[in-house]
VOPAGU-2260 file (C-alpha; in pm, 1 decimal, decimal comma):
REM VOPAGU-2260
SITE   aa  ch    i         X         Y         Z
SITE  UNK   A    0   -3407,4   -7133,3   -6046,9
SITE  UNK   A    1   -3047,1   -7149,2   -5961,0
SITE  UNK   A    2   -2849,8   -7456,6   -5825,1
SITE  UNK   A    3   -2847,6   -7309,3   -5468,6
SITE  UNK   A    4   -3243,0   -7302,9   -5445,2
SITE  UNK   A    5   -3284,6   -7653,4   -5647,5
SITE  UNK   A    6   -3047,6   -7807,0   -5394,2
SITE  UNK   A    7   -3195,5   -7650,4   -5087,2
SITE  UNK   A    8   -3528,6   -7739,5   -5197,9
SITE  UNK   A    9   -3419,0   -8099,8   -5249,0
SITE  UNK   A   10   -3245,6   -8117,1   -4892,9
SITE  UNK   A   11   -3545,0   -7997,4   -4738,8
SITE  UNK   A   12   -3768,2   -8291,3   -4915,5
SITE  UNK   A   13   -3502,7   -8560,3   -4822,2
SITE  UNK   A   14   -3462,6   -8485,5   -4468,7
SITE  UNK   A   15   -3833,8   -8321,8   -4384,0
SITE  UNK   A   16   -3871,0   -8612,4   -4089,1
SITE  UNK   A   17   -3482,2   -8682,0   -4006,2
SITE  UNK   A   18   -3402,7   -8406,5   -3725,1
SITE  UNK   A   19   -3028,4   -8480,4   -3732,5
SITE  UNK   A   20   -3030,5   -8470,6   -4113,3
SITE  UNK   A   21   -3218,4   -8153,6   -4077,0
SITE  UNK   A   22   -2957,7   -7983,0   -3889,0
SITE  UNK   A   23   -2680,7   -8122,2   -4093,1
SITE  UNK   A   24   -2872,7   -7960,3   -4399,3
SITE  UNK   A   25   -2893,6   -7597,4   -4235,4
SITE  UNK   A   26   -2533,9   -7616,5   -4158,2
SITE  UNK   A   27   -2456,6   -7684,2   -4542,1
SITE  UNK   A   28   -2694,0   -7411,6   -4617,9
SITE  UNK   A   29   -2534,7   -7170,9   -4403,5
SITE  UNK   A   30   -2171,5   -7282,7   -4514,4
SITE  UNK   A   31   -2292,2   -7237,8   -4898,8
SITE  UNK   A   32   -2450,4   -6884,9   -4806,3
SITE  UNK   A   33   -2077,8   -6784,4   -4653,3
SITE  UNK   A   34   -1893,9   -6890,8   -4939,9
SITE  UNK   A   35   -2101,7   -6717,1   -5182,7
SITE  UNK   A   36   -2096,4   -6412,7   -4992,7
SITE  UNK   A   37   -1699,1   -6455,5   -4991,9
SITE  UNK   A   38   -1682,2   -6501,6   -5369,1
SITE  UNK   A   39   -1901,0   -6196,8   -5434,5
SITE  UNK   A   40   -2204,0   -6367,0   -5476,2
SITE  UNK   A   41   -2396,1   -6218,7   -5183,0
SITE  UNK   A   42   -2500,4   -5903,7   -5349,2
SITE  UNK   A   43   -2854,0   -5830,1   -5307,5
SITE  UNK   A   44   -3066,0   -5756,0   -5621,7
SITE  UNK   A   45   -3212,1   -5450,5   -5693,0
SITE  UNK   A   46   -3607,1   -5449,5   -5645,7
């Protein structure tokens, strides 16, 4: 499992009952996805 998925899971576990932290985690996730896409990591895997 890659670091992005691990971090996302840990953030979900830590913020599941905290609405404001949940919103912040979603912002971080979106930022990480945009950064990955900009660095060329946004390529889809062939199925």
